[in-house]
C-alpha positions in Angstrom: -17.0 184.9 117.3 -18.6 181.6 116.3 -16.8 179.2 114.1 -18.2 179.0 110.6 -19.5 175.6 109.6 -19.3 173.5 106.5 -22.7 172.8 105.1 -23.8 169.9 102.9 -27.2 170.2 101.2 -28.6 167.0 99.6 -31.4 167.8 97.1 -31.7 170.8 94.8 -35.4 171.4 94.4 -36.2 172.4 98.0 -32.5 172.5 98.7 -32.1 175.6 96.5 -34.0 177.6 99.1 -31.6 176.4 101.8 -28.7 177.2 99.5 -29.9 180.7 98.8 -30.5 181.4 102.5 -27.2 179.9 103.4 -25.2 182.0 101.0 -27.0 185.1 102.0 -26.4 184.4 105.8 -22.6 184.3 105.2 -22.3 182.0 108.2 -20.8 179.0 106.4 -17.2 178.5 105.5 -18.0 176.0 102.7 -21.2 175.0 101.1 -21.7 171.8 99.0 -24.9 170.6 97.2 -25.9 167.3 95.8 -28.3 166.5 93.0 -28.3 163.8 90.2 -29.1 166.6 87.7 -26.8 169.3 89.3 -25.4 170.2 85.8 -28.9 171.6 84.8 -29.1 173.8 87.9 -27.8 177.4 88.2 -25.5 177.0 91.2 -22.9 179.7 92.1 -19.3 178.8 91.5 -18.4 179.1 95.1 -20.5 176.0 95.9 -19.1 172.5 95.6 -21.4 170.4 93.4 -21.9 166.6 93.4 -24.2 164.3 91.5 -24.0 161.5 94.1 -24.6 162.0 97.8 -22.2 159.1 98.5 -19.3 161.0 96.9 -20.1 164.2 98.8 -20.4 162.4 102.2 -17.1 160.6 101.6 -15.2 163.6 100.3 -16.5 166.5 102.3 -16.0 167.5 105.9 -19.3 168.9 107.1 -20.8 169.9 110.4 -24.2 170.7 109.2 -26.4 168.6 106.8 -29.6 169.6 105.1 -31.6 166.7 103.6 -34.2 168.1 101.2 -35.4 164.9 99.6 -38.3 162.5 99.7 -38.5 160.3 102.9 -37.4 157.1 101.2 -34.3 158.8 99.9 -33.7 160.4 103.3 -33.6 157.0 104.9 -31.0 155.8 102.3 -28.9 158.9 103.0 -29.0 158.6 106.8 -28.2 154.9 106.6 -25.2 155.6 104.5 -24.0 158.3 106.9 -24.4 155.8 109.8 -22.4 153.2 107.9 -19.6 155.7 107.0 -19.6 157.1 110.6 -19.6 160.7 109.2 -22.0 162.2 111.8 -22.7 165.9 111.4 -23.2 168.1 114.4 -26.5 169.4 113.0 -29.1 167.7 110.7 -32.1 169.6 109.1 
């Protein structure tokens, strides 16, 4: 049996599709999602929620990362991950 991964999703517009599929798959031990306006989104209680990607990256242990944001923001996120040395096993 494969080990279940922890998933971090950054971005909640396109990210909500990743979230929905991830929950449905039941292949993740823990799922977290980041969005500046996360309080306005309907997110299941079993999902950890963050307003700032920096907080999520520092506080969560994740093996898989989904970055569902604009390219400029993607660059900022990946630079931060590199600086913090929190490299996931998979990036989408």
